[in-house]
C-alpha positions in Angstrom: 93.8 113.4 111.5 93.9 109.6 113.1 96.8 107.6 112.8 97.4 106.4 109.4 97.7 102.6 111.0 94.9 100.3 109.0 92.2 99.6 111.1 89.5 96.7 111.7 87.9 95.6 108.3 84.2 93.9 108.6 84.9 90.5 107.4 81.2 90.7 106.6 81.7 92.6 103.2 83.4 91.5 100.1 85.0 93.7 98.4 82.0 94.5 95.8 79.5 94.2 98.5 81.7 97.1 100.1 82.0 99.3 97.2 78.2 99.0 96.3 76.8 99.6 100.1 79.2 102.8 99.8 77.9 103.8 96.8 74.4 104.2 98.0 75.8 106.8 100.6 76.2 103.8 103.6 78.8 105.7 106.2 80.0 102.3 107.9 81.0 101.0 104.2 82.6 104.3 103.5 84.3 104.5 107.1 85.5 101.2 106.4 87.2 102.0 102.8 88.6 105.0 104.7 90.2 102.5 107.8 91.1 100.3 104.9 92.8 102.6 102.3 94.4 105.9 104.1 97.7 104.2 104.8 98.0 103.9 101.1 97.1 107.4 100.0 98.8 109.1 102.7 102.0 107.2 101.9 101.8 107.9 98.2 101.4 111.7 98.9 103.8 111.6 101.0 106.6 110.4 98.6 105.2 113.0 96.0 105.7 115.9 98.0 107.8 115.5 100.7 105.7 117.4 103.3 104.2 115.1 106.2 101.8 117.6 106.5 100.2 118.7 103.3 100.7 114.7 103.3 97.6 114.4 106.0 95.7 117.4 104.1 95.8 115.3 100.8 94.6 112.6 102.5 91.8 114.3 104.2 91.1 116.3 100.7 91.3 112.7 98.4 88.9 110.6 100.6 86.5 113.9 100.9 86.6 113.5 96.9 86.2 110.1 97.0 82.8 110.0 98.4 81.9 112.7 96.3 83.0 110.2 93.4 82.7 106.9 94.3 78.8 106.6 93.0 81.5 106.9 89.4 83.1 104.1 90.1 82.1 100.8 87.3 84.5 98.3 88.0 86.2 98.7 85.1 89.5 98.5 87.1 89.9 97.6 90.2 89.2 99.1 93.3 92.5 100.3 94.6 93.7 100.9 90.6 90.1 104.0 90.7 91.5 105.7 93.9 95.0 105.6 92.8 94.8 107.6 89.5 92.5 109.6 92.3 94.9 110.7 94.7 97.7 110.9 91.8 95.5 113.4 90.1 94.6 115.1 93.7 98.0 115.4 94.0 99.3 117.0 91.0 96.5 119.5 91.0 97.5 120.9 94.2 101.4 120.9 92.6 100.8 122.8 90.1 98.0 125.3 92.1 99.7 128.6 92.4 99.5 127.9 96.3 101.9 125.3 97.0 104.5 127.3 94.2 106.9 125.3 96.5 106.3 122.2 94.4 106.3 123.6 91.3 107.2 121.4 88.9 110.5 121.8 86.4 109.6 123.1 83.5 109.3 120.7 80.4 112.1 121.2 78.7 111.8 121.1 74.5 112.9 118.4 72.3 116.2 119.0 71.1 118.0 116.8 68.7 119.8 115.0 71.2 117.0 114.4 73.0 115.5 113.3 69.7 118.7 110.8 68.8 118.3 109.3 72.7 114.2 108.7 73.0 114.1 104.8 72.5 116.6 104.7 75.2 114.7 107.1 77.7 111.7 104.3 78.0 114.0 101.7 79.0 113.9 100.5 82.9 117.5 100.4 84.2 118.8 97.4 85.0 121.6 99.6 86.9 119.8 101.6 89.0 117.1 99.3 89.5 117.6 96.2 92.8 121.3 97.8 92.7 121.4 100.1 95.5 120.1 100.5 99.5 116.7 101.5 100.0 117.7 104.4 102.1 120.2 105.5 99.5 117.1 105.9 97.2 114.8 107.3 99.2 117.8 110.3 100.2 118.7 110.5 96.2 114.8 110.7 96.0 114.5 113.8 98.2 117.7 115.2 96.5 115.9 115.1 92.9 114.1 118.5 91.6 110.2 117.8 92.6 109.2 117.5 88.5 112.5 115.0 88.2 111.3 113.5 90.8 107.4 113.5 89.8 108.0 111.6 86.5 110.2 109.2 87.7 107.6 108.3 90.9 104.7 108.0 88.0 106.2 105.7 85.7 108.8 104.0 87.6 107.4 103.7 91.2 103.9 104.0 90.1 103.7 102.0 86.7 102.0 104.8 84.6 103.2 104.6 81.1 104.5 107.2 79.2 101.3 108.9 77.2 99.5 108.8 80.5 102.0 111.2 82.3 102.3 113.2 79.0 98.2 113.9 79.3 98.6 114.8 83.5 101.6 117.0 82.9 100.1 117.9 79.4 103.4 117.9 77.5 104.5 115.6 74.4 105.5 111.6 75.2 108.9 112.9 74.1 109.3 115.5 76.4 107.8 113.2 79.1 110.7 110.6 78.6 113.8 113.0 78.8 112.3 114.2 81.2 112.0 110.5 83.0 116.1 110.0 81.8 117.9 113.2 83.3 115.7 112.0 86.6 118.0 108.7 86.3 121.2 109.7 85.6 121.0 112.7 88.4 120.0 109.4 90.8 122.6 107.2 89.7 124.9 110.4 90.1 123.7 111.5 93.5 123.6 107.1 94.4 127.0 107.1 93.8 128.5 110.2 96.0 126.3 109.6 98.8 127.5 105.6 98.2 131.4 106.7 98.1 131.0 109.7 101.3 129.7 106.7 102.8 132.6 104.5 102.3 134.3 107.3 103.6 132.8 107.9 106.7 133.7 103.7 107.1 137.1 104.0 105.9 137.3 106.7 108.5 136.0 105.3 111.4 138.1 102.5 111.1 141.1 103.9 110.9 140.4 106.5 113.8 
C-alpha cells in the first residue's frame, strides 16, 4: 500500500468537475480522489479499530467501494461527508463480521429504570471532558475503552453523528445509544483522571530523586 501522504492534486479540476469526471470512470480523476482523501480515510479507520494493518486494508476496501459507487453520489451533501459515511459504514461492517471478532461491540444494554431517569443527560456536551485534558492523555484513555464504548464515543463526539443515526447503524434504540455514550464518557473521565494522577506522581518522584 502506498504511503498515506497527501499527493499533489491536479489544480485544473474543480471539486465538482473532479467528481463528475470520476463518475465517468476516468482513471486520472479517480487517482486524484485517492491521493486527496486516502490519508483522511486511513486516519478514520485507524481511530476506530486501533490496528494499523487492518486500517490499511480497510482503506483500500473503502476506495474499491468508492470507485464502484461514485456514480450514486448526487451532490446532496459535500463529497467528503459522503465518503466519510461510506468509510464509517464499512468499518462498522468489518467490526461486526465474524472474521474480526476481536473488535466485537460491547453488547447494547437493556434499558433500566436508572437509564430512563438519566437519559436527558446523556446527549449533552460534557464540558468537563471537552477541552480540559491533554490530547495524549485523551488518546491513551480512548485506547483503554471497550470497543463498543469507544465506537459510540467516536461516532457521536468525534465524527458528529446524531443519536438517531448511531442507533440505526448499531441496530439499537436511541435511549441505549445515549446510555452507552454516557457510560463511555464516565469511563473516559475516570481513566483520564487516573492517568493524570499517575503522571503527577511520577513527576513528583523524579523531582524528589
